[in-house]
N, C-alpha and C positions, 0 to 999 in steps of 0.2 A: 504494500500500500504506500502511496506517495506520502510525502511529509504533510504535516498538519497545517491546517488553517491558511488557505489562500483562496481569495475570492476570484470568483471569476472576475476570434472576433467574430461561410454561413450558407445553408442550403438544404430544403427538403430533398431527399434523394430524388433526383429527377426534377428539381425546381427549375433547372435549365430545360424547360419544356421545348417541344418542337418549334414553337413560335419564337423562341429566343435564339435560334441558331443563326448562322451567318447568312442563310438564304441561298447559298450556292447550290447548284444542281447536284443530284446524286451522280456518282460515278457508275457507269454501267458495269455489270459484272464482267471481269476480264482476268486474264492471266498475265497481264503486262508487268505487274510488280511482284516479284517473287524473291524476297530475301531468303536465301538458303534453299531456293527451289531445287527439286530433284535431289534431295538428301540433306536439307537443312534441319530436319527434325528427326531425332533418333528413332530407328526401328518402327516407323509409322505403319499402321495397319489400316488406316483410313484413307479415303480418297482426298488427298491434300488439295488438289485443284478444286474440288467441290467445296471444301471448307474455306479455302481462300476466296472463292467466288461469293460465298455467303458473306464473308467479311467485307469484300469490295462493295457489295450492295448496301452496307451499313455506313460506309465512310462518306464524308464530304469530299467533293472534287479537289478542294484545296488542301486537304489533309488526309491523304490516303493511308497514313500509317496508324490512324487511331479512329475508333468509332466513339463519337460523343453521345450525349444524352438523347439527341434526336435519333441517332442510329439505334441506340439501345431500346428506345420506345418503339421503333419500327420492328425490332426483333420481338418485343413483347406482343405487338399486334399479331405477328405471325404465330406466336405461341398461345394466343388467347389469354394473356396475362395482363392484369391491371398494374401498371408500373408504380402507381401511387398507393396501392393497397395490398398487393400480394408480395409477401416477404420472400417468396421463392425466386423473385427476380434478383434480389440481393444475394441469396444463397447461390444462384447460378453464377453470378459475377464473381463471387468469392471462390467458388470451385474452379472457375476458369482462370483465376489468378490475376484479376484486374487490380494490381497493387501499385503500379508505378506512379500514376497521377490520378487525382480525384476526378470523378464524374466521367471517366472514359475507360475504354479497354484498348490496349495497343495491339497491333498486328501480331507481334511475337507472343504476347500473352494469350491471344485468341488461339493461335495455332498450337502452342504448347498445351493449352487447356483442352482443345479439341482432341489432340492426340491422347492425352491422359484419360479423358472421359469417353473416347471413341465416338466422336460426333462429327458428322459430315453432311447432315441433312436436317431439315426441319422436323421430319418424322422422328429422327433419333433424338433431337432435342426434346420433343414432346414425350418420348418414351422415358426420358430422364426425370421429368417433372414430379412424378409421385415420390421419388426418393429425395426431393429437395425440402421436405418438411423438416423444420428445425427440431421437431421431436425426436428425430433419429440421431441427433448429435449428443455426445456425452458432454460433461461439463467443460472439459478442456477444449474440445472442438468448438463449443458454443462461445466460449470466452474469446477465442481467436476470431470467430465470425462477428461477434458483437463489437470488437475493436475495429474490424474492417468496416462495419456499417458507419461508424463515426468517420473514419479516415476517408472513405469513398465519397462522403457527402460534403467534405470541406470544399470551400471555394478557393481555387488557386493555392496561394501560399498561406491562407488564413489557417490558424491553429485551433479555432473555436467554431462552434455552430450556434446559430440563433436558437433561442429557447423554443420558439414555435416549431421549428424543425425538429428539435430534440424531442418534444412531446409527441409529434407525429411518428418519429422513428421508434420511440419507446413503445408506443401502442402497436406498431407494426411488428417489431422484433420480439417483444416479450409477451404478446398475447398467446394464449393456448396452454398456460400452466407452467411456463418456465419459472416464474415467480408467482406469488399469490396475487390474485386480481385486486385484492384490497390494497396491497402495497403499491401496485402499479397505478391504480386509479387515484389514490391519495397523493402520491408523489407528483403525478402529472397535474393534478388539481392544484397542488402547492405551487408548482412552476407557473401555471397559468394565472394564478391570482396574486403572487407575490409582487409587491411594489418596489422591491429592492432592484435598482437598476444594475447592480453588479451581477445579477443573474440573467441579464438580457442575452448574454452569450455564455455558453457552457464549454468547459475544457474537457479534454480527453480524460484527465484524471477524475473529474467529477462524474463523467459518463461511466467510466469503468467502476468507480467506487460505488455507484448506486447498485449495480448488479451484485457486487460482493456483499454490500450491506443487506440487500434483500435476501441473499442466501443465509446470512448470519442472523438476521432479525426478521423472520418471515411473518410474524403476527404480533398482535398487541401484547401477548404474554411475554414473548421473547424481548420485546422492546422495553419491558419494565427493567431489564438488567442493563440497559444502555446508560453509560456514565460519561457525560460530556467532558468532565474533568480529566478522565483517563483516555479519552477518545483520540485516535490518530486519524479519524476521518476528516475530509474537507469540511470547511465551515458550512457549506451548503447542506450537508447531511445533518450536522448539528441543528441547523435552523429548521430543517424539515421535521426532525424529532420534536423540537420545541413546538412547532406548529401542530403536530399530532397530539401532544400533551394538552395544548390549549383547546383543541377540538374536543378532547375527551372531557375536560373540565366543563365545557359548555354543555356537553351532552348530559353530564350528571346533574346539572342545575335544572334541567327541564323537568 
């Protein structure tokens, strides 16, 4: 856990929607750009030309080396996925290895991921979808995926996410029983209602700390043992706990 007490600069995964792209035309599928073509990827058993053609169709004409959010949204349409609601989109990008830059997947990542996952057609991508449920991940795998969700949604070189985006991502990533629904709902409610401008942007440490905190303090009974004086959690967590205590007092007075 990172050091104690630091307060908390942005993007819903996919907030760079199709309308925000450069507007340049799509590059027709072709085999004209082939980094490592004919042996650039180890022991491939897929149709690499088909996988590359899929990627070509997702790229902007002026940037053939990467598929941005518009291209990713186009892939989602082909897979019948809602890019703003379906967590499997993020799981797919994580499994493909979209790690180099936020909000895009690069050609080398795409090809390495397609080789690893044995993907070279939309039908094969669709066949992968049932296995992208986060419920199949163990805690260590989910922790890595959860970190990816924050990093992928950063804007450029920014190190933080806007809290509205954080709330949307938390609801997207943590729904389905990874943590208790009460913990998720109350923390999101706290972020949405707090007037502390310091929490307008959320850091990676705060993002990751909430998941660890939720594992350690899953319910009200566990939270009774929380000791702010001995806590090494970020201030955000301390203030959330204080918020919960105040809510509990109000409930008892009714």
